[in-house]
LOFI-546103 format. One line per field, with one value per residue (C-alpha): residue number from 1; residue in three letters; z, y, x negated. Coordinates in steps of 0.25 Angstrom, whole numbers. Layout:
! LOFI-546103
n = NUM_...
res = ALA_...
zz = Z_...
yy = Y_...
xx = X_...
//
This chain:
! LOFI-546103
n = 1_2_3_4_5_6_7_8_9_10_11_12_13_14_15_16_17_18_19_20_21_22_23_24_25_26_27_28_29_30_31_32_33_34_35_36_37_38_39_40_41_42_43_44_45_46_47_48_49_50_51_52_53_54_55_56_57_58_59_60_61_62_63_64_65_66_67_68_69_70_71_72_73_74_75_76_77_78_79_80_81_82_83_84_85_86_87_88_89_90_91_92_93_94_95_96_97_98_99_100_101_102_103_104_105_106_107_108_109_110_111_112_113_114_115_116_117_118_119_120_121_122_123_124_125_126_127_128_129_130_131_132_133_134_135_136_137_138_139_140_141_142_143_144_145_146_147_148_149_150_151_152_153_154_155_156_157_158_159_160_161_162_163_164_165_166_167_168_169_170_171_172_173_174_175_176_177_178_179_180_181_182_183_184_185_186_187_188_189_190_191_192_193_194_195_196_197_198_199_200_201_202_203_204_205_206_207_208_209_210_211_212_213_214_215_216_217_218_219_220_221_222_223_224_225_226_227_228_229_230_231_232_233_234_235_236_237_238_239_240_241_242_243_244_245_246_247_248_249_250_251_252_253_254_255_256_257_258_259_260_261_262_263_264_265_266_267_268_269_270_271_272_273_274_275_276_277_278_279_280_281_282_283_284_285_286_287_288_289_290_291_292
res = UNK_UNK_UNK_UNK_UNK_UNK_UNK_UNK_UNK_UNK_UNK_UNK_UNK_UNK_UNK_UNK_UNK_UNK_UNK_UNK_UNK_UNK_UNK_UNK_UNK_UNK_UNK_UNK_UNK_UNK_UNK_UNK_UNK_UNK_UNK_UNK_UNK_UNK_UNK_UNK_UNK_UNK_UNK_UNK_UNK_UNK_UNK_UNK_UNK_UNK_UNK_UNK_UNK_UNK_UNK_UNK_UNK_UNK_UNK_UNK_UNK_UNK_UNK_UNK_UNK_UNK_UNK_UNK_UNK_UNK_UNK_UNK_UNK_UNK_UNK_UNK_UNK_UNK_UNK_UNK_UNK_UNK_UNK_UNK_UNK_UNK_UNK_UNK_UNK_UNK_UNK_UNK_UNK_UNK_UNK_UNK_UNK_UNK_UNK_UNK_UNK_UNK_UNK_UNK_UNK_UNK_UNK_UNK_UNK_UNK_UNK_UNK_UNK_UNK_UNK_UNK_UNK_UNK_UNK_UNK_UNK_UNK_UNK_UNK_UNK_UNK_UNK_UNK_UNK_UNK_UNK_UNK_UNK_UNK_UNK_UNK_UNK_UNK_UNK_UNK_UNK_UNK_UNK_UNK_UNK_UNK_UNK_UNK_UNK_UNK_UNK_UNK_UNK_UNK_UNK_UNK_UNK_UNK_UNK_UNK_UNK_UNK_UNK_UNK_UNK_UNK_UNK_UNK_UNK_UNK_UNK_UNK_UNK_UNK_UNK_UNK_UNK_UNK_UNK_UNK_UNK_UNK_UNK_UNK_UNK_UNK_UNK_UNK_UNK_UNK_UNK_UNK_UNK_UNK_UNK_UNK_UNK_UNK_UNK_UNK_UNK_UNK_UNK_UNK_UNK_UNK_UNK_UNK_UNK_UNK_UNK_UNK_UNK_UNK_UNK_UNK_UNK_UNK_UNK_UNK_UNK_UNK_UNK_UNK_UNK_UNK_UNK_UNK_UNK_UNK_UNK_UNK_UNK_UNK_UNK_UNK_UNK_UNK_UNK_UNK_UNK_UNK_UNK_UNK_UNK_UNK_UNK_UNK_UNK_UNK_UNK_UNK_UNK_UNK_UNK_UNK_UNK_UNK_UNK_UNK_UNK_UNK_UNK_UNK_UNK_UNK_UNK_UNK_UNK_UNK_UNK_UNK_UNK_UNK_UNK_UNK_UNK_UNK_UNK_UNK_UNK_UNK_UNK_UNK_UNK_UNK_UNK_UNK_UNK_UNK_UNK_UNK
zz = -40_-32_-37_-34_-37_-36_-32_-23_-33_-32_-45_-48_-61_-54_-44_-36_-36_-33_-21_-12_-22_-27_-42_-40_-34_-45_-50_-64_-64_-51_-48_-44_-53_-43_-42_-57_-54_-43_-51_-62_-52_-46_-60_-63_-50_-41_-28_-19_-23_-16_-18_-16_-12_-4_9_0_-6_6_-2_-11_1_5_-8_-8_7_11_12_24_25_11_10_23_17_3_10_19_8_-2_-12_-17_-30_-22_-12_-23_-28_-15_-12_-10_-20_-20_-20_-8_-8_0_1_2_3_-4_6_-3_-18_-24_-37_-42_-39_-25_-24_-31_-21_-9_-15_-14_-1_-6_-19_-11_-23_-33_-46_-45_-53_-52_-56_-57_-56_-67_-77_-78_-88_-92_-98_-99_-94_-83_-85_-73_-78_-91_-83_-75_-88_-94_-81_-81_-96_-93_-78_-80_-74_-83_-88_-94_-107_-118_-131_-132_-142_-142_-136_-124_-120_-113_-101_-98_-97_-110_-112_-122_-126_-131_-140_-142_-136_-124_-114_-120_-113_-109_-111_-103_-99_-102_-93_-100_-112_-120_-132_-144_-135_-130_-132_-136_-136_-124_-111_-98_-88_-75_-73_-70_-66_-58_-54_-40_-47_-48_-34_-36_-49_-41_-30_-41_-48_-36_-36_-50_-45_-33_-41_-46_-33_-38_-40_-53_-57_-71_-69_-61_-73_-83_-74_-75_-90_-91_-85_-95_-84_-89_-99_-103_-107_-116_-109_-115_-110_-109_-101_-93_-89_-77_-72_-77_-78_-93_-93_-80_-87_-100_-92_-85_-98_-104_-92_-92_-106_-103_-93_-99_-89_-92_-106_-114_-104_-104_-119_-119_-109_-117_-130_-123_-117_-131_-137_-126_-129_-144_-142_-132_-142_-153_-145_-141
yy = 151_139_125_116_102_96_81_78_70_55_50_40_37_30_22_13_18_32_28_28_34_48_48_60_51_40_39_44_35_39_52_55_63_74_76_80_91_97_97_104_115_116_117_129_136_132_128_129_117_113_99_97_83_75_66_54_60_63_56_68_76_65_64_79_78_75_60_60_45_43_56_51_37_42_53_42_33_44_41_55_52_46_57_67_60_62_76_85_94_108_113_117_106_110_100_103_92_94_88_86_81_93_95_104_117_113_110_123_131_124_129_144_147_140_149_162_170_166_158_144_131_119_105_92_80_73_81_80_89_89_103_114_123_116_116_124_134_135_139_149_156_156_163_173_177_177_178_168_154_145_131_121_115_104_102_88_80_82_68_71_84_79_75_89_103_110_125_135_144_158_157_149_152_148_152_153_160_151_153_141_127_115_103_90_94_84_78_88_100_104_119_117_106_112_103_108_99_99_112_126_139_146_161_164_168_153_153_163_156_143_149_155_142_133_132_126_113_111_100_93_90_94_108_110_122_123_133_142_141_145_156_162_159_168_179_177_171_157_154_140_136_124_115_113_100_85_81_68_65_56_58_45_31_30_44_40_28_35_47_37_31_44_49_36_38_51_44_40_29_23_26_14_4_9_9_-6_-10_-3_-10_-23_-20_-16_-29_-37_-30_-32_-47_-49_-42_-51_-63_-60
xx = 13_18_23_35_36_50_49_61_69_73_66_77_71_60_68_65_50_54_62_50_39_42_40_31_21_22_7_3_-9_-16_-9_6_14_16_1_0_11_3_-10_-3_1_-12_-19_-9_-13_-2_-6_6_15_28_33_48_51_60_59_56_43_34_23_22_18_8_2_-3_-7_-22_-25_-34_-36_-40_-48_-56_-58_-63_-72_-79_-81_-86_-75_-75_-67_-56_-56_-55_-42_-35_-38_-26_-21_-26_-12_-4_7_20_32_47_58_71_80_92_90_99_91_80_87_88_73_69_77_69_56_60_53_40_39_41_47_36_37_34_32_41_36_44_34_41_33_18_11_-4_-6_-17_-13_-5_10_12_2_10_22_15_10_24_29_18_23_38_40_51_55_47_52_43_48_44_50_56_64_79_82_74_80_92_83_78_82_81_79_86_75_77_65_53_40_31_37_51_63_74_89_93_90_100_98_98_106_114_108_108_112_98_95_81_70_63_65_61_54_46_39_46_41_52_52_59_71_74_79_90_94_95_104_113_115_116_131_131_126_135_143_130_123_110_104_96_88_94_105_95_85_97_101_87_86_99_91_79_70_67_56_50_37_34_24_10_5_7_20_22_36_35_49_55_49_45_39_31_26_22_16_7_3_0_-8_-16_-20_-26_-35_-48_-50_-36_-34_-40_-36_-22_-22_-26_-16_-5_-9_-9_5_11_5_11_24_24_21_32_42_38_40_54
//
């Protein structure tokens, strides 16, 4: 099975930094966000991975390329630990540029020649998940059970659902059959508490569904995949799996910052020093508040 990472967006929530630095390359301590996604796919047995990016994001290609100069310097100075850190991914990384920012549906249409009529996993770099088995592996297992397109869902509080696509499940279970998906429902109208997020496993039938629903986006200027998913759901060909693992939302500034802190707390060499620094900051904030 092949993997696709959609990374062509503008990342406007991180401007002005994202004007020149792709948010997928923002570091989470010492690794860029996209590296975690690639590793998840590799750990799930996916070794052919396509990055869909844009002309402003050549650094993504460079990151997964071999670093000849540094490798030579570390080898000559016998710095084996540093040499290991910069070794290329064992995956076969391919790149494709989305020439026009016309939405996720357009990006997915571009990958059809790459997947060659086979099911494929799609990831958004906004969501990093630590899980055993890896999240992509959970999707593959659900597809093996159902043969359907698989959505990843997580049960969220009602006041958070309007930020996501929310499924209307036929019944509970894992995986569960999906009647439809409602994109960013208004408060109080969500069909369930199960919100979709950045992992999907699509069957090749997605492409015909995308072509069949393309006309419905003409007035919007952006082509999403929601209508295509709902068309497949009407045919009984969409299921959802409730994620098992720890999710880090790095797609907006507060989520990025809290994810960084949560990841740091899981690193033994950082944990105690970080706790002490946070306690100092909270004490300073408390003192400043009392003096106002």
